[in-house]
N, C-alpha and C positions, 0 to 999 in steps of 0.2 A: 305361767303367764302367757297369754296369747300374743301373737305378733302385733295385734292392734294395741294391746296394753303396753307392750314393750316400746312401740313407736311413740305412744303418748308420753311415756316416762322419759324417753330420750329427748323429746321435744321440750319437756319441762326443764331438763338440764340446760338445753341451749338457751331457753328463754330466761333462765336465772342469771343474775349478775354475779360478777366475781365476789366471793366472800359470802354469798347467800347459801342457805341450806336448801337442798332439793331431795327428792326421793328417787332412788335408782330403779332400773327395771327389775332388779332382784328384790325390791321391797324395803331396803334399809335406807336411812338418811345419810347424806354426805354434804361436805362443804365444797362448793365449786372453787377450784384453783387453790384449795388447801388451807387458806388462812382466812378467818372471819374478818369482816370489816370492823374497823375501829376508828373512832373520831380522833385518836391520838397519832394516827399514822402520818409520817412526813409526806408531803405532796411530791409528785414526780418532779425531778429537777428540770428547770426550763432550759431551752437552748438545744435540745436534742443530743444525740450521741455523736461521737467522732466519726469522721467519714469512713474509717476502716471497719466500722461495725455495721455497715450497710450490706445486707444480704439480698440477693435478687428474689423477686416474688416467685414462689414455686409454680411450676406448670410444665407442660410438654407431654407428649404421648407416653413416655416411659413412666413419668410421675403418675399420670392418670391410671396407667395399667397397674402399678403397684398399689395405688389407693383402692382400686376396684377389687383386687385380690384380698387385701386386708379386710375390706368391708364384707365381702362375700363369706369369709370364714370367721366373722365376728371376733376379730383379734384387736387388741389394743396395741398401739405403738408409742414408745416414749417420744418418738419424733413429734407426734401430735399432742400427746397429753402434757408434755413438759415444755411445749412451745419452742421446740428447737429451731434455731435460725437456719440450720443446714438442711432442712427437710427436702428442699428442692434439689440440691446438689446430690445428696445421698440417694434419694428415690430415683432420680434420673440415671444414676449409676447402677440401679437395680439392687440396691441394698437397703435394708431397714432393720431397726432394732425392735424386736417384738417384746411387748410388756406382758408378762404372764400374770395370772391370778386376778384379772380384772383391772379396772382403772381407778380403784379407790384404795388409798393407803391408810393404814391404821396410825401412821405418824404424821406430824405436822411441822416439818422443817421449814424455817422461815425464809428459805431461798427457793423453795420448790413449788411449782404450780400444779402438781398432781393433786386431784381431789382427795379429801380425807374423810374418814368415817370408820364405822365398825361393820365389816361385811358379815359378822356373826357366823363364821365358818363356811360361807358360801364359796364353792368352787365350781367351775364348768367342767364336768367330766369328759366333755368332748374336746377340750382344749389341746391335749397332747396330739390327738389325731389331726385336728384342724391346723395346728402349728406345723406339723410335719408336712401336711398336704400343701400348705402355703409355701414353705421353703422349697419343696420339690417343684411346684409350679413356677416359682420365680427363678429356678435353676441357679441358686446361689452357691458360690464357692465358699462363702464365709457368712455366718450369721451371728449376730449378737442377741442373746436372750437376757432380758432383765426382768424385774418384777417390782411391784409395790411391796412394802413391808406388810406382813400378815401376822401381827402379834396375836390375832384371834385364833390362830391355828396352833396345835400343840408343838409342832416341829417348825413353825414359822413358814410352812409351805415347802420345805426342802424336798419331801418325797414327790410332790406334784411337779416341782421344778425339774427334778431328775427324770421323772416320767416323760416330760416334754423333750428333754435332751435325747433320751433313748429312742423316742418315737421318731425324731428327726434323723438320728443316726441310722435307724433302720430304713427309713424311706429315702434318704439321700446320703448314703455312706461317704460320698466324696466331699460333703460339706463340712467345713471346719466350724466348730461351735465354740463361741466365747460366752461365758456366763458372768454377767454383771449382777451380783446378788445382793440381797439384804444381809444384815449381820447375823440373822437367825438367833438373836439374843445372846450371841457369843457361845452357843452350844457347839462344842467341837464335833460331836457325832453328826449333827445336822449339816455342818460345813462339809464333812467328809462325804455325806450322802451325795452332794452335788459334785464334789471333786471327782468322785468315783464313777460318775454317770457317762463319761465318754467325752468330756470337754477337752479343748486344747489350751484354753486360757481361763483362769479364774480371776475375777475382778471384784473388788469391794472398795468403794470410794471413801477416802478419808475426808474429802470435801474441803476442809480448811485447816489452818494451823491450830495447835492445841489450845492456845489462849482464847480463840474465837469460837471454839466448838460449842460451848454452852449457849452462846448467842445465836449461832447459825443453825444448829441441828436440833432435832427433837430431843428432849431430856433422856429418852430411852436409848439414844445413840451415844457413842463415845469415841474419842480419839484413840485411847488405849485399847478399847475393844476392837476397833477396826485393825489396828496393828496386830493384835493377837489373832484375829481371824485370818489375816494375810499370812502370818507366820505359820499357823497351823496348816493351812492349805498347802503351803510350800513344803513343809516337813512331811506331811501325809503322802503327797504324791509329787516328788521333786521334778518329774518330767512335764508337769503342767505349768505353763507360764503364769506368773503372778503380776497383777496390774492394779493400778489405782489412779484416781484423778483428784486434782485440786482446782478450786475456783480462786481466782485472784481479783483484787479490787474490793475486798471486804474490810480492809483496814490492817492487813498483815504487814509486817516489815520484811525487808530482804533477809535479815538474819533469821527470822522465823521460817521463811520459805526454805532456806538452805538447811536449817536444822531439821525440818520435816523431811527433806530429801534424804538426809543422813539416816534418820530413824527408819525410813522406808527401806533403804538399802540394807540396814542392819537386820531386818526381818525377811530379807530375800526378795523384795519386790523388784521386778525387772523392767516393767513397762509403766510409763507415767504420762498422763495427759494434763496440760495446763491450759486453762481458758479464762476469759473474762467473765466475771459474774455480771449478769444483766437482770435487773429487777423486773420480774414478770408482771406484777400488778402493784398498785399503790399500797396494797395491804402487806407487801413483802418488804424485806430489808432494803434500805436505800443503798446505792452504790457509793462506796467511799471515794474511789477514784478509778479512772480509766487508764489502763496501762497501754503503752505504745507497742506497735509490732516489734520495735527494736528491743524493748524490754523482754518481750516473750522470747525472742531469739537468744537474748543473753541468758535467760533461765534455762533454755534448752541446752545451751553449752554447759552450764553448771551441772545439769543433770547427767549429761553424757560423761563429763569429767568424773562424776561419782560412780560410774559403772552401770548406769541404766542401759539396757539394750537399745531402747528408743525412748525419746520424750517428744511426743507430738504437742507442739506448743504454738498457740496463736490466739488472737482475740475471740474468734468464733469457734474455737475448738471445744468440743464436748466429749464426754467419756468414751463414746463409741464412734466418734467422727472417723469415717473411712478406716475402720478398725482393721479391715482386711489388708491394708497397706502399711500397717505399723512396722512390720519387720523389713520393709524396704530401706529403712534407715535414711529416709530423705524428707522427714517431717511431713509425710503424706502429700508431698508436692507443694507445701506452703513455703513462703520465704523463710530462710534460716540464716543465721549469722555465718559469714565466711570465715575460713581459717580454723574451723573445728577439726581437731586432729582425727577424731574417730570417723568423721565423714570422708576425710581425704585418704584414709588408710585403706 
């Protein structure tokens, strides 16, 4: 495909509305923002969001510099594709979460704004080198690599993911790499491929409590599968930290949140993120309720009491929010409940 054709394809995506089908620069069709439009979708709630969910508009010299580097090397970032509210803060801090294997996911989770479709085996052979060059240019001390689900690939993309990690480690050996991966269909050998690639942190998000999993996640995902993936990764290479994330505000109860924490600890999970679910478009699941900052502080205390090394918890927290600061054990600088024994020790 020529540069002109690629530009036209990209323009068609921008022109399409959320929930519309469009054709990608690689020639396959996808759904913008992941979920098709439906007449039965509940409208957006009136009245706006609570004041604590207001994020500043992104901008500034460092933000523009990071964006220019990402564009130059044809990389996708979850910061952009998933409509992350923290993009300004993180990019101005010189960090970004790179999304590998393109910007089209084979799954259609009802909380996620990443485009969905079938890439039919397409991969960018230059991506490992481009990712490594980007990380080196940004002079990152810590980088999070994530990816779309690629059920169209025999190994779910594990070998390509690992190749990107190895390329980054070769180009920037001082950079710590965190892998926030798909579940690779639950295939242990494919999980091990990534765990053995030179990462320091392995993450796979459980997303929600078990009762809500079928409603929230794609049918090919599973609560028990994610627990099994996390457990295998930890057993396979115990020196690699294990991490997961939960969205709150989808209708879960406190008892379910705490039970999920217990099950995560039982499979060796050490790092946890808790954030508010925010409905990305009218086509996605509605928010059941908005939790207060005080509630997030309470759940952080509960997680630390259960032995998590850190629980980064707050309304705008996302899986990779300021991930390089997670082991500072200060909630990445966000407000936390006072009196937590582990913070004061």
